[in-house]
MARRO-553734 format. One record per residue (C-alpha): residue number from 1; x, y, z. Coordinates in steps of 0.2 Angstrom, whole numbers, plus 2048, in hexadecimal, padded with zeros to 3 digits. Layout:
BEGIN
pt resi=NUM	c1=X	c2=Y	c3=Z
...
END
This chain:
BEGIN
pt resi=1	c1=ABD	c2=472	c3=B28
pt resi=2	c1=ACE	c2=477	c3=B27
pt resi=3	c1=ADB	c2=473	c3=B18
pt resi=4	c1=AE4	c2=467	c3=B22
pt resi=5	c1=AD5	c2=45E	c3=B27
pt resi=6	c1=AD1	c2=45D	c3=B15
pt resi=7	c1=AE2	c2=457	c3=B0F
pt resi=8	c1=AE3	c2=44A	c3=B1D
pt resi=9	c1=AD1	c2=443	c3=B18
pt resi=10	c1=AD6	c2=442	c3=B05
pt resi=11	c1=AE7	c2=439	c3=B0B
pt resi=12	c1=ADE	c2=42C	c3=B14
pt resi=13	c1=AD2	c2=42B	c3=B05
pt resi=14	c1=AE1	c2=428	c3=AFA
pt resi=15	c1=AEA	c2=41C	c3=B06
pt resi=16	c1=ADA	c2=411	c3=B08
pt resi=17	c1=AD8	c2=410	c3=AF4
pt resi=18	c1=AEA	c2=40C	c3=AF2
pt resi=19	c1=AEA	c2=3FD	c3=AFE
pt resi=20	c1=AD9	c2=3F6	c3=AF6
pt resi=21	c1=ADF	c2=3F8	c3=AE4
pt resi=22	c1=AF3	c2=3F4	c3=AE8
pt resi=23	c1=AEF	c2=3E1	c3=AE4
pt resi=24	c1=AEA	c2=3E4	c3=AD3
pt resi=25	c1=AF5	c2=3F2	c3=ACE
pt resi=26	c1=B05	c2=3E9	c3=AD1
pt resi=27	c1=B01	c2=3DA	c3=AC8
pt resi=28	c1=B0C	c2=3D6	c3=AB9
pt resi=29	c1=B03	c2=3C7	c3=AB0
pt resi=30	c1=B0E	c2=3B9	c3=AA8
pt resi=31	c1=B06	c2=3B5	c3=A98
pt resi=32	c1=B11	c2=3AB	c3=A8F
pt resi=33	c1=B0F	c2=39B	c3=A85
pt resi=34	c1=B1F	c2=392	c3=A87
pt resi=35	c1=B24	c2=382	c3=A7F
pt resi=36	c1=B31	c2=37D	c3=A8B
pt resi=37	c1=B2B	c2=36E	c3=A94
pt resi=38	c1=B2B	c2=36C	c3=AA6
pt resi=39	c1=B32	c2=35B	c3=AAB
pt resi=40	c1=B35	c2=351	c3=ABC
pt resi=41	c1=B44	c2=347	c3=AC0
pt resi=42	c1=B3D	c2=337	c3=ABA
pt resi=43	c1=B38	c2=33E	c3=AA9
pt resi=44	c1=B4B	c2=342	c3=AA5
pt resi=45	c1=B50	c2=335	c3=A99
pt resi=46	c1=B5D	c2=33F	c3=A8E
pt resi=47	c1=B6E	c2=346	c3=A95
pt resi=48	c1=B6C	c2=358	c3=A9B
pt resi=49	c1=B77	c2=366	c3=AA3
pt resi=50	c1=B6F	c2=373	c3=AB0
pt resi=51	c1=B70	c2=384	c3=AAB
pt resi=52	c1=B6B	c2=38B	c3=ABB
pt resi=53	c1=B5D	c2=38D	c3=AC8
pt resi=54	c1=B4F	c2=399	c3=AC4
pt resi=55	c1=B46	c2=3A1	c3=AD3
pt resi=56	c1=B37	c2=3AD	c3=ACF
pt resi=57	c1=B2F	c2=3B5	c3=ADE
pt resi=58	c1=B20	c2=3C2	c3=ADE
pt resi=59	c1=B1A	c2=3CB	c3=AED
pt resi=60	c1=B09	c2=3D2	c3=AEE
pt resi=61	c1=B03	c2=3DD	c3=AFA
pt resi=62	c1=AF0	c2=3DD	c3=AFD
pt resi=63	c1=AE4	c2=3D1	c3=AF5
pt resi=64	c1=AE9	c2=3C6	c3=AE7
pt resi=65	c1=AD9	c2=3C1	c3=ADF
pt resi=66	c1=AE0	c2=3BF	c3=ACE
pt resi=67	c1=AED	c2=3B1	c3=AD1
pt resi=68	c1=AE5	c2=3A8	c3=ADF
pt resi=69	c1=ADD	c2=399	c3=AD5
pt resi=70	c1=AEC	c2=398	c3=AC9
pt resi=71	c1=AFC	c2=399	c3=AD3
pt resi=72	c1=B04	c2=38A	c3=ACC
pt resi=73	c1=B01	c2=38E	c3=ABA
pt resi=74	c1=B09	c2=3A0	c3=ABD
pt resi=75	c1=B18	c2=399	c3=AC4
pt resi=76	c1=B1A	c2=38D	c3=AB6
pt resi=77	c1=B17	c2=399	c3=AAA
pt resi=78	c1=B24	c2=3A5	c3=AB2
pt resi=79	c1=B32	c2=398	c3=AB4
pt resi=80	c1=B2F	c2=393	c3=AA1
pt resi=81	c1=B32	c2=3A4	c3=A9D
pt resi=82	c1=B42	c2=3A7	c3=AA7
pt resi=83	c1=B47	c2=397	c3=AA0
pt resi=84	c1=B46	c2=39C	c3=A8E
pt resi=85	c1=B51	c2=3AB	c3=A92
pt resi=86	c1=B5F	c2=39F	c3=A96
pt resi=87	c1=B5D	c2=396	c3=A87
pt resi=88	c1=B57	c2=385	c3=A90
pt resi=89	c1=B4E	c2=378	c3=A87
pt resi=90	c1=B44	c2=373	c3=A98
pt resi=91	c1=B40	c2=377	c3=AA9
pt resi=92	c1=B43	c2=369	c3=AB6
pt resi=93	c1=B3C	c2=368	c3=AC8
pt resi=94	c1=B2F	c2=375	c3=AC9
pt resi=95	c1=B29	c2=37C	c3=AD9
pt resi=96	c1=B1D	c2=38A	c3=ADC
pt resi=97	c1=B18	c2=38F	c3=AEE
pt resi=98	c1=B0E	c2=39E	c3=AF7
pt resi=99	c1=B0F	c2=3A5	c3=B07
pt resi=100	c1=B03	c2=3B1	c3=B0F
pt resi=101	c1=B08	c2=3BD	c3=B1E
pt resi=102	c1=B02	c2=3CF	c3=B25
pt resi=103	c1=B0C	c2=3DD	c3=B28
pt resi=104	c1=B01	c2=3E7	c3=B33
pt resi=105	c1=AF1	c2=3E9	c3=B2A
pt resi=106	c1=AF6	c2=3E6	c3=B17
pt resi=107	c1=AF7	c2=3D3	c3=B14
pt resi=108	c1=B06	c2=3CD	c3=B08
pt resi=109	c1=B07	c2=3BE	c3=AFF
pt resi=110	c1=B18	c2=3B8	c3=AF7
pt resi=111	c1=B19	c2=3AC	c3=AE9
pt resi=112	c1=B27	c2=3A2	c3=AE5
pt resi=113	c1=B2B	c2=396	c3=AD6
pt resi=114	c1=B3C	c2=38D	c3=AD4
pt resi=115	c1=B43	c2=381	c3=AC9
pt resi=116	c1=B53	c2=37B	c3=ABE
pt resi=117	c1=B54	c2=382	c3=AAC
pt resi=118	c1=B5D	c2=373	c3=AA2
pt resi=119	c1=B65	c2=371	c3=A91
pt resi=120	c1=B65	c2=361	c3=A88
pt resi=121	c1=B76	c2=35A	c3=A82
END
């Protein structure tokens, strides 16, 4: 075999390995024990001001076995973490969604968590 054939085979092996392991390698786990409450509109009995809308997006290429069973917990933890950075007292109206698509042979999944950060008066 020539040197160029060996390089091509090595490239293909590395490409396949990267595709198979990609879902695990780009995961940034949100491990955070926040004390911020997550509230629905009818749970708000005190006056508050909205600090802003929070949106956390994560795009995963390949398989995402580590998040599949607990997507909502990931989204709520990510929202609480961002709200804490803003100095919020609570997170209001959370929504966690996921959408899968395929770009050629590599499937992608986009997770999105949105909510409002609020501060009580």
